[in-house]
C-alpha positions in Angstrom: -0.1 0.1 -0.3 1.5 3.2 -1.2 1.2 6.2 1.9 1.2 9.9 1.6 3.8 12.3 3.2 1.2 13.0 5.6 -0.2 10.0 6.8 3.3 8.8 7.1 4.3 11.8 9.6 0.6 11.1 11.1 1.8 7.5 12.1 4.8 8.3 13.2 3.6 11.0 15.6 0.8 8.8 16.4 3.2 6.3 17.5 4.9 8.8 19.7 1.9 10.2 21.2 0.2 6.4 22.3 3.6 5.7 23.7 3.6 9.0 25.5 -0.2 8.2 26.6 0.6 4.9 28.2 3.7 6.4 30.2 1.9 9.1 31.3 -0.9 6.6 32.2 1.3 4.4 34.1 3.1 6.9 35.9 0.0 8.4 36.8 -1.3 5.1 37.9 1.9 4.7 40.2 1.9 8.0 42.0 -1.7 7.9 42.7 -0.8 4.8 44.4 2.1 6.1 46.2 0.1 9.5 47.4 -2.6 6.8 49.0 -0.1 4.9 50.5 1.7 8.3 52.1 -1.8 9.4 53.1 -2.4 6.3 54.5 1.5 6.4 56.5 0.3 9.7 57.7 -2.9 8.5 59.0 -1.1 6.0 60.9 1.1 8.7 62.5 -1.5 10.6 63.4 -3.7 7.9 65.2 0.0 7.1 67.1 0.5 10.8 67.9 -2.8 10.8 69.0 -2.8 7.7 71.5 0.9 9.5 72.6 -1.3 12.3 73.6 -4.2 10.9 75.3 -1.7 8.5 77.0 0.2 11.8 78.2 -3.0 13.3 79.4 -4.2 10.6 81.9 -0.6 10.7 83.1 -1.0 14.6 83.6 -4.3 14.0 85.5 -2.3 11.7 87.5 0.3 14.1 88.6 -2.1 16.8 89.4 -3.8 14.6 92.2 -1.0 13.6 93.4 0.3 17.1 93.9 -2.7 17.8 95.4 -2.5 15.1 97.7 0.8 15.9 98.9 0.5 19.3 99.2 -3.0 20.0 99.5 -2.8 23.0 97.6 -5.6 23.3 94.8 -3.1 24.7 92.2 -1.7 21.3 91.5 -5.5 20.2 90.1 -5.1 22.5 87.7 -3.3 19.8 85.0 -5.6 17.2 86.2 -9.0 19.3 85.5 -7.2 20.1 81.6 -6.8 16.3 81.1 -10.0 15.6 82.4 -11.4 18.0 79.7 -9.2 17.0 77.1 -9.6 13.0 77.3 -13.3 13.0 75.9 -12.4 14.8 72.8 -9.0 12.5 72.3 -11.1 9.4 72.8 -13.6 10.8 69.7 -10.6 11.4 67.5 -9.7 8.1 68.1 -12.3 6.3 67.6 -12.8 8.8 64.3 -9.6 7.5 63.4 -9.9 4.0 63.6 -13.7 3.6 62.1 -11.7 1.3 60.2 -10.6 -1.0 62.3 -12.9 -3.3 64.0 -10.0 -4.2 66.7 -9.0 -0.5 67.5 -12.7 0.1 67.9 -12.3 -2.8 70.8 -9.9 -1.9 72.4 -10.5 2.1 72.7 -13.8 0.3 74.2 -11.8 -0.8 76.7 -9.5 1.9 77.2 -12.7 4.4 77.7 -13.8 1.8 80.3 -10.1 1.9 82.0 -9.8 5.3 81.8 -13.5 6.3 83.4 -12.3 3.7 86.6 -9.0 6.1 86.4 -10.3 9.1 86.5 -13.3 8.1 88.9 -10.7 6.9 90.9 -8.6 9.8 91.0 -11.7 12.2 91.6 -12.5 9.8 95.0 -8.8 10.6 96.4 -8.8 14.3 95.8 -12.3 14.2 97.5 -11.2 12.5 100.3 -7.8 14.7 100.6 -10.1 17.8 100.7 -12.4 16.1 103.4 -10.6 13.9 105.2 -7.4 15.1 105.1 -3.7 13.7 104.0 -3.8 10.3 105.7 -7.2 8.9 104.3 -6.3 9.9 100.5 -3.4 8.0 101.5 -4.6 5.1 102.7 -7.1 5.2 99.6 -3.9 5.7 97.2 -2.6 2.4 98.8 -5.3 0.0 97.9 -3.9 0.0 94.3 -6.7 0.4 92.7 -5.4 3.2 90.6 -2.5 1.4 89.6 -4.4 -1.3 88.4 -6.7 1.1 86.1 -3.2 3.1 85.0 -1.6 -0.6 84.3 -5.1 -1.6 82.2 -4.7 1.7 80.5 -0.7 1.4 79.6 -1.3 -2.2 78.1 -4.3 -1.4 75.8 -2.5 2.0 74.8 0.8 0.2 74.2 -1.7 -2.8 72.2 -2.9 -0.6 70.4 0.6 1.2 69.1 1.7 -2.3 68.1 -1.3 -2.4 65.9 -1.0 0.7 64.2 3.4 0.5 63.8 2.4 -2.8 62.4 -0.4 -1.3 59.8 2.5 1.3 59.6 5.3 -1.1 58.5 2.7 -3.1 55.8 1.8 0.9 54.7 5.7 2.0 54.1 6.6 -1.3 52.6 3.5 -0.7 49.8 4.3 2.8 49.4 8.1 1.4 48.6 6.7 -0.8 46.7 4.4 1.7 44.6 7.8 3.7 44.2 9.8 1.0 42.9 7.2 -0.2 40.5 6.6 3.3 39.5 10.3 4.1 38.6 9.8 0.5 36.3 7.1 0.9 34.6 7.6 4.7 33.7 11.8 3.6 32.7 10.6 0.4 30.5 7.9 2.8 28.9 10.5 5.3 27.9 12.7 2.8 26.7 10.0 1.1 24.7 8.7 4.5 23.3 12.4 5.5 22.5 12.7 2.3 20.1 9.1 2.1 19.0 10.0 6.0 17.8 13.5 5.2 16.0 12.7 3.1 14.3 9.4 4.5 12.9 11.6 7.5 12.0 13.9 5.4 10.1 11.5 3.6 8.3 9.4 7.0 7.2 12.8 8.5 6.5 13.7 6.0 3.9 10.5 5.9 2.4 10.1 9.8 2.2 13.3 9.9 0.7 12.7 7.6 -2.5 9.4 9.5 -2.5 11.1 13.2 -2.2 13.7 12.2 -5.0 11.1 11.5 -7.6 9.1 13.8 -6.7 12.0 16.5 -7.3 13.1 15.2 -10.3 9.5 16.2 -11.9 9.0 19.3 -10.1 12.7 20.5 -11.7 11.2 19.1 -15.3 8.0 21.1 -14.4 9.9 24.6 -13.2 12.0 24.6 -16.4 8.5 24.6 -18.5 7.3 27.0 -16.1 10.2 29.5 -16.7 9.9 29.4 -20.4 6.2 30.6 -20.4 6.6 33.1 -17.6 9.2 34.8 -19.7 6.8 34.6 -22.9 3.9 35.7 -20.4 5.5 38.8 -19.3 7.0 40.0 -22.7 2.9 40.1 -23.9 1.9 41.6 -20.5 4.5 44.7 -21.2 3.5 45.5 -24.6 -0.4 45.4 -23.5 0.7 47.9 -20.5 2.4 50.1 -23.2 -1.0 50.4 -25.1 -2.9 50.2 -22.6 -0.9 53.4 -20.9 -1.6 54.9 -24.3 -5.5 54.9 -24.4 -5.8 55.9 -20.7 -4.1 59.2 -21.0 -6.5 60.2 -24.3 -9.5 59.0 -22.4 -8.6 61.0 -19.1 -7.8 64.5 -21.6 -11.8 63.3 -23.0 -13.0 63.0 -19.3 -11.4 66.2 -18.1 -13.1 68.5 -21.1 -16.8 66.7 -20.3 -16.2 67.6 -16.6 -15.7 71.3 -17.5 -18.5 71.5 -20.1 -20.8 69.8 -17.0 -19.5 72.7 -14.6 -20.3 75.1 -17.3 -24.3 73.4 -17.3 -24.7 73.2 -14.0 -23.7 76.9 -13.3 -26.3 78.0 -16.1 -28.9 75.8 -14.2 -28.2 76.8 -11.2 -28.4 81.2 -12.7 -31.9 79.6 -13.9 -33.2 78.1 -11.2 -32.4 81.2 -8.9 -33.9 83.6 -11.6 -36.9 81.4 -11.5 -36.8 81.3 -7.6 -37.0 85.0 -7.8 -39.5 85.3 -10.2 -41.5 83.6 -8.0 -40.6 84.9 -5.1 -41.5 88.5 -6.6 -44.8 87.0 -7.8 -45.6 86.1 -4.5 -44.9 89.0 -3.1 -47.1 90.9 -5.4 -50.0 88.8 -4.8 -49.7 89.4 -0.9 -49.6 93.0 -1.7 -52.3 92.5 -4.1 -54.3 90.8 -0.9 -53.4 93.4 1.7 -54.6 96.2 -0.5 -57.6 94.2 -0.8 -58.0 93.8 2.8 -57.4 97.3 3.5 -60.2 98.1 0.9 -62.6 96.2 2.7 -61.6 97.5 6.2 -62.1 101.3 4.8 -65.7 100.3 3.6 -66.2 99.1 7.2 -64.8 101.9 8.5 -66.9 103.7 5.8 -70.4 101.9 7.4 -69.3 102.9 10.9 -68.8 106.3 10.0 -72.7 106.6 8.8 -73.4 104.9 11.6 -72.1 107.0 14.0 -73.5 110.2 12.0 -77.0 108.9 12.0 -76.5 108.0 15.6 -75.3 111.8 16.3 -78.4 112.6 14.7 -80.4 110.6 16.9 -78.4 112.3 20.0 -79.6 115.3 18.7 -83.0 114.8 18.7 -82.7 113.2 22.4 -80.9 116.4 23.5 -83.5 118.5 21.8 -86.2 116.1 24.1 -84.1 117.2 27.3 -84.1 120.6 26.6 -88.0 120.9 26.5 -87.7 118.7 29.6 -85.4 121.3 31.3 -87.3 124.2 30.2 -90.9 122.6 31.3 -89.0 121.6 34.3 -88.0 125.2 34.9 -91.8 126.7 34.3 -93.3 124.5 36.7 -90.4 124.9 39.7 -91.0 129.3 39.4 -95.1 128.0 39.4 -94.4 125.7 42.6 -92.5 129.2 44.5 -95.1 131.4 43.5 -97.6 129.0 44.7 -95.6 128.8 47.9 -94.6 132.3 48.8 -98.9 132.8 48.5 -98.8 129.6 51.4 -97.3 131.6 53.9 -94.6 130.1 56.3 -96.1 126.6 56.1 -95.0 126.9 52.1 -91.7 128.4 53.2 -90.0 124.5 52.8 -92.0 123.6 49.6 -90.3 127.1 48.0 -87.1 125.8 48.8 -87.3 122.5 47.2 -88.8 124.0 44.2 -85.9 126.6 43.9 -83.7 123.9 44.3 -85.6 122.3 41.4 -85.2 125.3 39.1 -82.0 125.2 39.7 -81.0 121.7 38.2 -83.5 122.6 35.6 -81.1 125.5 34.7 -78.0 123.3 35.0 -79.3 120.6 32.5 -80.0 123.0 30.0 -77.0 124.2 30.0 -75.4 121.1 29.7 -77.8 120.3 27.2 -76.5 123.0 24.9 -73.2 122.2 25.9 -73.8 118.5 24.5 -75.5 119.9 21.9 -72.1 121.6 20.4 -70.5 118.4 21.2 -72.4 116.5 18.9 -72.3 119.1 16.3 -68.6 119.0 16.1 -68.7 115.1 16.0 -70.8 115.3 13.2 -69.1 117.2 11.3 -65.8 115.5 12.1 -67.6 112.4 11.0 -68.8 113.9 7.6 -65.2 115.2 6.8 -63.6 111.3 8.0 -66.5 109.9 5.4 -65.4 111.9 2.7 -61.4 111.5 3.3 -62.0 107.6 3.5 -63.9 107.4 0.1 -60.9 109.3 -1.5 -58.6 106.4 0.4 -60.9 103.7 -0.8 -60.8 105.2 -4.3 -56.7 105.4 -4.2 -57.2 102.2 -2.7 -58.7 100.8 -5.6 -56.3 102.3 -8.2 -53.3 100.9 -6.8 -54.4 97.5 -6.5 -55.6 97.7 -10.6 -52.2 98.4 -10.8 -50.9 95.7 -8.4 -52.7 93.3 -11.1 -50.9 94.4 -13.5 -47.7 94.0 -12.2 -48.3 90.2 -10.6 -49.5 89.4 -14.4 -46.1 90.8 -15.9 -44.3 88.5 -12.9 -46.5 85.8 -14.1 -44.9 85.9 -17.9 -41.2 86.8 -16.8 -41.5 83.2 -14.6 -43.2 80.9 -16.9 -40.2 82.6 -19.4 -37.6 81.9 -16.7 -39.2 78.3 -16.2 -39.1 77.4 -19.8 -35.1 78.5 -19.4 -34.3 76.8 -16.7 -35.6 73.2 -18.6 -33.4 73.6 -21.5 -30.3 74.4 -18.7 -31.5 71.1 -16.9 -31.7 68.9 -20.4 -28.1 70.5 -21.5 -26.9 69.5 -17.7 -28.5 66.2 -17.9 -27.1 65.6 -20.9 -23.3 66.2 -20.1 -23.6 64.5 -17.0 -24.9 61.7 -19.1 -21.9 62.0 -21.3 -18.9 62.7 -18.8 -20.8 59.4 -17.0 -20.1 57.8 -20.3 -16.6 58.8 -20.2 -16.0 57.9 -16.5 -16.9 54.5 -17.0 -15.0 54.0 -20.2 -11.7 55.7 -18.1 -12.7 53.1 -15.0 -13.0 50.9 -17.7 -9.4 51.2 -18.9 -8.0 52.0 -15.7 -9.2 48.7 -15.2 -7.5 47.0 -17.9 -4.5 48.8 -17.4 -4.6 47.8 -13.5 -5.2 44.2 -14.5 -2.4 44.2 -17.4 -0.2 45.8 -14.5 -1.4 42.6 -12.1 -0.7 40.5 -14.9 2.8 41.9 -16.0 4.2 41.6 -11.9 2.1 37.9 -11.9 4.0 37.0 -15.0 7.8 38.4 -13.0 6.5 36.9 -9.8 5.8 33.3 -11.7 9.0 33.7 -13.6 11.2 34.4 -9.9 8.7 31.4 -8.3 10.1 29.1 -11.3 13.4 30.5 -10.7 13.3 29.9 -7.5 11.7 26.3 -7.6 14.2 25.3 -10.2 16.7 25.9 -7.3 14.8 24.8 -4.5 14.2 21.2 -6.5 18.3 21.1 -7.1 19.2 22.0 -3.4 16.4 19.3 -2.5 17.8 16.5 -4.9 21.1 17.1 -2.8 19.4 16.5 0.4 18.0 13.4 -0.4 20.4 11.9 -2.6 23.7 12.5 -2.1 25.2 11.7 -5.0 23.3 13.8 -7.0 24.6 16.9 -8.9 
């Protein structure tokens, strides 16, 4: 079976990776077992330390009790009290640490029973020393019960230590064996991996040498043909680039002329549009002014109507004043008659005479006021007549101005129509020049694209020629590397 270059390298690297994974797996499992054994060894050391601590606390309790019995000083009981508080926690910790060992749990039960007995004996002696004195406490100690409990505690602690030390020896031996097997497994796996990689490398190198030799020979012949074709392509590209450059220069000059024409047409179009805008604005202003004059005329008509109405009202006011004046005169006559009648009545009519005199005076004042009002009304009527005449003259002037503004409006509309026609023609010229410029730009862009393609083709031909030369050189170098006898 003929394998490719990549497949052979993949097989070689695959074998290396497989062996590396195998060695890594062996090393991982060995190290994991070693770590587990080390944990067990550390656990055994912790159990031994806890047994020693517990036994030390019992001794501290016994020492504190002995010091108190001898001296009677309560200060010597401090070790005893500290020990009794710490022993329960130590027993519980020992049970937790040896939960996986039934023999040790059974010994802890015996150890706890002996410890309870010892602590109870110590407490009893302390109470006897407090209540009965030194002699009674000494006699109680001489019974030997406390010593018996202490001997049991030491014996059980010794058995537990012996059990843990045997476990420690077995676990240490297992850890050492695991470490030795890990070293052997990793070393053997490394040697086997090295051997397989060397063999695979030699086989792959030999196979690749023969394949590369044949490939390099084929590359040399192909590179020579490619170099000749690249030379011909480079020559043709240079000639095409020269012709394209001349055409592009001519098109650029034509494009510049088209743009100048387009700019001129745009300026004409802008001027025409501004003229149309001005004419339309003037026409609008004239129309607005005409409407304003029409509104003024309407207001003048309203003013004339109000003035005429005011004249009528003033005439009515004059008639009312005549009536008031007549009433005042009659009132005056009545007041005079009342005065005469009051004078004939004597003393009883004197007060009535005063009232009549006041009424007469009031009638005189009303008559005087009526005359003043009549003068004012007459003045107002004259002013209203003058205003009406002036307003009618203004209305006639406004009518004449409105007629002239109508003529001006018609003139502006004709100007706007003529300028609009000019604007449309300018826009058509501008559109034509823009289309022409666009067409020239498209031609210029096409010529530029052709020129760019020609330049790229020329550059590509040069690069191809250079690559063919480099490929020829590389094929010779590669052939020398593959076959040392090649020239």
